[in-house]
C-alpha positions, 0 to 999 in steps of 0.5 A: 143397126146397119148403114143400109137401113139407116139410109131410110131416115131420110124418107119423110113418108113410106108405104106401110109395107116399108114401114113394117119391114123397117119395124122388123129391122129389115131393109125394104130394098131386100123385099122390093118384089112384094108379090114374090115375098108374099107368095114365096113366104119370104117376108120377115117373121114379124112382118104380118103383125106389124103390117096388120097393126098399121093397117088396123089403126088406119081403118080405126082413124088412129093413123092418117094415111093416103090410101090407093086403089088399083084401077084396071082397063076394061080388058083387065090389065092394070095401068095406074094407081088412083089416090084417095083424094082423086077416087071420090065416088067413081064406080065400076065402069065410070069414065075417069078424067083427072085434070092433068091427064091428056084427053088421050089418056082418059080411059074407061076403067074398073076400080078395085073395091078393096084398098091396096094396102101395100101402097098406101102411104103414111107420113113418118111423123104421124107413124112415130106420133102413133107408136109413141102413143102406144109406147112402142119406141124400141124400133127403127123409127126411134133408133136415132133419138138421143135417149136424154130426150126421155129423161126426167128434167132434173137428170137433164139438167144434171147431165148438162151441168156435169158435161159443162163443168167437166169440160173445163173445170178450171174455168169455174169458180168453187173448191170442189166439183160439187161447189162449182156445179152449184154456183153454175146452176145458181147463175143459170137457174132462170134458164133452167126454170130452177126457181121457187115461188118467189122467182129465186133460184130454188136452192133444194133443187140445186143441192140435189142436182149437185149431189147427183153430179158429184156422187162416186161410182163406188159410194159417196163423194169422189175422194178428191172432193172430200 
């Protein structure tokens, strides 16, 4: 993944327009003029699929979002976006007054009946949870995730044990890699919850993990450990 797209990892919220582009592995900075991109058909091939999927999830209340509605002056010129929580039940032609606005800014406005989806915002954490629930993790939002996070517990422990022993093999007791790993796992059994019903080190689990750590790629144990 290029460094320009990687910079988007710093955002904790995105418009769904930006999110859909990132799912296409495209940098949203290259598509800043939304209207032009839509009218000139310049968006990535799968953009509409991803955009529609996110939009539908919001409509079905499977994904939280802060929706935006366009607001217009009486003469028809857009002057602001109105957030969902500020919109309330205002109808066309009502007077809009927001607490932080000065008296001079209060105007008579028209409200778009349709949500402006391109400026609707989602939290990245909520989006990732929704993607994960749908087993859709092969994309930008999980590209920086350590693959081992998805490994079974025994495999995680085996990797940790192997890396620990391999980093300084002479510092650990044992006559072979397998023996050293077995002793280390037994010593740290409670930390990794490798214990049986009697709250004693689970020797069977330790033996299985040690075997995995000691397996030669060509088959069997490494020759130096035989």
